[in-house]
Each structure stands twice: as structure tokens, then as C-alpha cells.
N, C-alpha and C positions, 0 to 999 in steps of 0.2 A: 504494500500500500504506500502510495506516494502522497504525502501531504503537501499541499500548497499553502504557503503563507502569503497572504495578500498584504501588500504594504498599505497601511492606512494613511491616507492623506488628510491632514487637518488644514482648514482654511488658514490663510495668513492671519497673524494676530491682529486684533483690532487696533486701530491707531490710538495713540495716547491722546486723550482729550484734555485740553487745558481750560479749566473753568474761568469765566470772566465775571467779575463782580460789578454790578450796576449800582453803585452806592449813591445815595442822594435823598432817598425818602426818609422821613423821620418816624415812620410807623410801618407796620407790616404791609407788604404788597399783597393785595387780595385778588387782583385780576390783571391780565396782560394780554396783548395781542401783537403778533408779528405781522408786518406788511407782507403781502403776497410774495414779493421778491426777497424777503428776509433782510432787507437793509435797515428797516426802522423797527423799533420796539416801543409800543405804548404801554405804560404801566400806570395803575391806579392803586393808591394805598388806602389804608383803613380810615384816613381822614378825608377820603374822596379827592385826593390831589392827583392830577394827571401830569405825567412826565412823558416826553417823547425823546427817544434815544437813537443815535446812530450806532448800529450794532458793531460795525467794523472797528471803530475806535473808542467805543464805550463812552461816548460823550453826549451830553444833553444837546438836543437840537436847538439851534439859535433862535428859531421862530417862537419857541416857548422858553424864553430865557429864565423865567422863574418857575411859576407853576400856575395851573388852572385849577380852581377849587370847585367842589360840588359834583364831581363826576362819579357816577355809579357803575358805568360799564363803557367799554370801548371796543371798536371793531374796525376793520378795514374793508373797503369795497373790494370785490374780486379783481378789479383792474388796477388796484393800488393807487388810484388817483385821489381817493377821498377817505378820510378817517371819520368815523361817526362816534360821537360820545352821547351818552344818555345820563340824565340826572334824576334825582328822586322826585322832582316836580313833574316828570313825564316829558320833559323837553329833550328833543334830539337836536344835536348841533352837528352840521356837516363842515368838515375842515378840508379845504382843497389843498392837498399835499403834493399833487402831481409829480414834480421833479425834485422834491426835497430829499429823496433817498440818495 
């Protein structure tokens, strides 16, 4: 009896990921959304403060130099041209962000 031993191939090891810290909120970040192209990150913390970040360099977006208050939720349109925020009063705000990424 001849036994064949098959070589077991394992996939290449996963790349080492380096985490990035988006520091700047004074309380817990409770919701976030990435733009469809992954270039922008919108975050909302427990005080309903909105921040918009450039993902590549982990920097606050200059269009929102400080913060926007009262935000309960955030999303991006599928085409990435508009960011939408909602607040507790039921108001939706459309932010034209087109080429900001």
C-alpha cells in the first residue's frame, strides 16, 4: 500500500492591520458612516456632535472646523455627493459634499 501525503497549502497570512485613532470627540461615538468611496468618515457622539473626517490622514474636514450639534444619525447618499444628518426634532439636513473627499 502506497500512501500519498498531500501537501496542505495555507493561504498567505493576512496583512498586519495598523489601527488608526480618530481622536477628537469628548464622549462616546455612538454612530458613524463611511462615504461610499471610503474617503470620508462621519461620526456622531453621545452629545449629538457631528464630526467629518478625512480617512487617509485622520484629520477633521475643514468644512466642519469645529462641530455641528444636535445630530442623531448620519448617512451618505449612494453616489457620495450628499451627506444626510437627522436630529431629534425630525429635521433632515442635506450636506452637499461632492468633491470634498
